[in-house]
C-alpha positions as MATLAB code, in Angstrom:
seq = 'MKSYLYTIPNALALTTAIIYVACRILVALFPDGFFAIGQSWFHGIVLNRLDTSSLTMTSFIVGLISSTIAAWIIGYIYAKAHEMFSK';
ca = [
     -16.065  -10.462  -19.484;
     -17.517   -9.416  -16.063;
     -16.319   -5.382  -15.386;
     -15.554   -5.725  -11.777;
     -12.644   -8.215  -12.729;
     -11.245   -4.684  -13.843;
     -13.063   -2.264  -11.469;
     -12.568   -4.137   -8.414;
      -8.684   -3.981   -9.300;
      -8.450   -0.693  -10.262;
     -10.493    0.781   -7.459;
      -7.809   -1.479   -5.038;
      -5.356    0.242   -6.993;
      -5.867    3.673   -6.652;
      -7.123    3.217   -3.063;
      -3.972    2.226   -2.285;
      -2.253    4.855   -4.331;
      -3.996    7.551   -2.399;
      -3.409    5.544    1.013;
       0.692    5.287    0.396;
       0.989    8.893   -1.098;
      -1.051   10.227    1.871;
       1.225    7.834    4.443;
       3.796    9.286    3.046;
       3.485   12.690    3.791;
       2.469   11.768    7.741;
       5.806    9.868    8.015;
       7.393   12.729    6.907;
       5.753   15.387    9.321;
       5.543   12.480   11.793;
       8.337    9.989   12.086;
       8.586    9.146   15.667;
       4.767    8.920   15.480;
       4.892    6.507   12.598;
       7.387    4.376   13.903;
       6.002    3.598   16.990;
       2.243    2.535   15.344;
       4.686    0.511   12.736;
       6.481   -1.488   15.984;
       2.920   -2.072   17.109;
       2.154   -3.512   13.911;
       4.827   -6.179   14.283;
       4.342   -6.783   18.059;
       6.997   -4.594   19.030;
       9.640   -5.854   17.039;
      12.969   -4.172   17.468;
      13.176   -1.654   14.514;
      15.548    1.037   13.713;
      14.469    4.331   13.984;
      12.717    6.364   11.016;
      15.353    7.817    8.993;
      13.575   11.112    7.148;
      16.907   11.286    5.044;
      15.902    8.088    3.648;
      12.723    9.393    2.260;
      14.338    9.632   -1.649;
      11.690   11.089   -3.939;
      13.049    7.645   -5.951;
      12.147    5.155   -3.182;
       9.193    7.666   -3.203;
       8.364    6.725   -6.763;
       9.346    3.078   -6.438;
       7.255    2.333   -3.734;
       3.947    4.155   -5.436;
       4.634    1.945   -8.167;
       5.543   -0.970   -6.856;
       2.687   -1.091   -4.226;
       0.300   -0.009   -6.744;
       1.099   -2.616   -9.130;
       0.725   -5.034   -6.389;
      -3.028   -3.380   -5.193;
      -4.098   -4.479   -8.873;
      -3.208   -7.789   -9.141;
      -4.700   -8.194   -5.822;
      -7.569   -7.139   -6.933;
      -7.544   -9.126   -9.941;
      -6.956  -11.988   -8.338;
      -9.811  -11.036   -6.138;
     -11.874  -10.623   -8.609;
     -11.191  -13.838  -10.310;
     -11.856  -16.010   -7.043;
     -14.606  -13.961   -6.844;
     -16.175  -14.828  -10.141;
     -15.479  -18.184   -9.725;
     -16.770  -18.803   -6.317;
     -19.962  -16.955   -7.260;
     -20.801  -20.175   -9.860;
];
Protein backbone atom coordinates (compact mmCIF):
# COMPACT_ATOMS: atom_id res chain seq x y z
CA MET A 1 0.00 0.00 0.00
CA LYS A 2 1.30 3.44 -0.88
CA SER A 3 2.56 5.44 2.07
CA TYR A 4 0.68 8.57 0.96
CA LEU A 5 -2.62 6.74 1.56
CA TYR A 6 -2.01 7.53 5.23
CA THR A 7 0.39 10.48 5.16
CA ILE A 8 -2.06 12.69 3.24
CA PRO A 9 -5.02 12.05 5.57
CA ASN A 10 -2.80 12.32 8.66
CA ALA A 11 -1.34 15.63 7.47
CA LEU A 12 -4.79 17.02 6.61
CA ALA A 13 -6.21 15.91 9.97
CA LEU A 14 -3.32 17.50 11.88
CA THR A 15 -3.59 20.72 9.86
CA THR A 16 -7.34 20.86 10.53
CA ALA A 17 -6.84 20.30 14.26
CA ILE A 18 -4.25 23.08 14.48
CA ILE A 19 -6.42 25.51 12.52
CA TYR A 20 -9.48 24.55 14.59
CA VAL A 21 -7.69 25.29 17.87
CA ALA A 22 -6.27 28.59 16.56
CA CYS A 23 -9.66 29.63 15.19
CA ARG A 24 -11.42 28.77 18.45
CA ILE A 25 -8.96 30.88 20.42
CA LEU A 26 -9.34 33.81 18.01
CA VAL A 27 -13.15 33.57 18.11
CA ALA A 28 -13.03 33.74 21.90
CA LEU A 29 -10.75 36.80 21.74
CA PHE A 30 -12.38 38.61 18.81
CA PRO A 31 -16.01 37.41 18.42
CA ASP A 32 -17.25 40.44 16.46
CA GLY A 33 -14.40 40.24 13.94
CA PHE A 34 -14.98 36.57 13.31
CA PHE A 35 -18.71 37.11 13.05
CA ALA A 36 -18.05 39.62 10.26
CA ILE A 37 -15.69 37.19 8.50
CA GLY A 38 -18.16 34.29 8.81
CA GLN A 39 -21.00 36.41 7.50
CA SER A 40 -18.90 37.47 4.50
CA TRP A 41 -18.13 33.81 3.73
CA PHE A 42 -21.86 33.09 3.56
CA HIS A 43 -22.50 36.01 1.17
CA GLY A 44 -24.03 38.24 3.82
CA ILE A 45 -26.68 35.81 5.01
CA VAL A 46 -28.29 37.05 8.21
CA LEU A 47 -26.74 35.21 11.14
CA ASN A 48 -27.23 35.62 14.87
CA ARG A 49 -24.43 37.28 16.74
CA LEU A 50 -21.74 34.99 18.14
CA ASP A 51 -22.39 34.14 21.76
CA THR A 52 -19.07 33.44 23.43
CA SER A 53 -20.88 31.76 26.33
CA SER A 54 -21.54 28.84 23.99
CA LEU A 55 -17.78 28.22 23.73
CA THR A 56 -17.83 25.41 26.27
CA MET A 57 -15.11 22.82 26.71
CA THR A 58 -17.56 20.11 25.59
CA SER A 59 -18.38 21.90 22.34
CA PHE A 60 -14.67 22.55 21.80
CA ILE A 61 -13.77 18.86 22.20
CA VAL A 62 -16.68 17.64 20.07
CA GLY A 63 -15.82 20.15 17.34
CA LEU A 64 -12.11 19.32 17.45
CA ILE A 65 -12.68 15.56 17.26
CA SER A 66 -15.39 15.68 14.60
CA SER A 67 -13.53 18.14 12.35
CA THR A 68 -10.30 16.16 12.67
CA ILE A 69 -12.04 12.88 11.82
CA ALA A 70 -13.84 14.49 8.88
CA ALA A 71 -10.55 15.91 7.59
CA TRP A 72 -8.86 12.49 7.86
CA ILE A 73 -11.69 10.84 5.91
CA ILE A 74 -11.55 13.56 3.23
CA GLY A 75 -7.77 13.16 3.04
CA TYR A 76 -8.08 9.40 2.65
CA ILE A 77 -10.68 9.74 -0.11
CA TYR A 78 -8.42 12.27 -1.84
CA ALA A 79 -5.42 9.92 -1.59
CA LYS A 80 -7.44 6.99 -2.98
CA ALA A 81 -8.74 9.15 -5.84
CA HIS A 82 -5.21 10.38 -6.54
CA GLU A 83 -3.98 6.79 -6.66
CA MET A 84 -6.83 5.79 -8.99
CA PHE A 85 -6.24 8.66 -11.41
CA SER A 86 -2.45 8.21 -11.33
CA LYS A 87 -2.73 4.77 -12.94
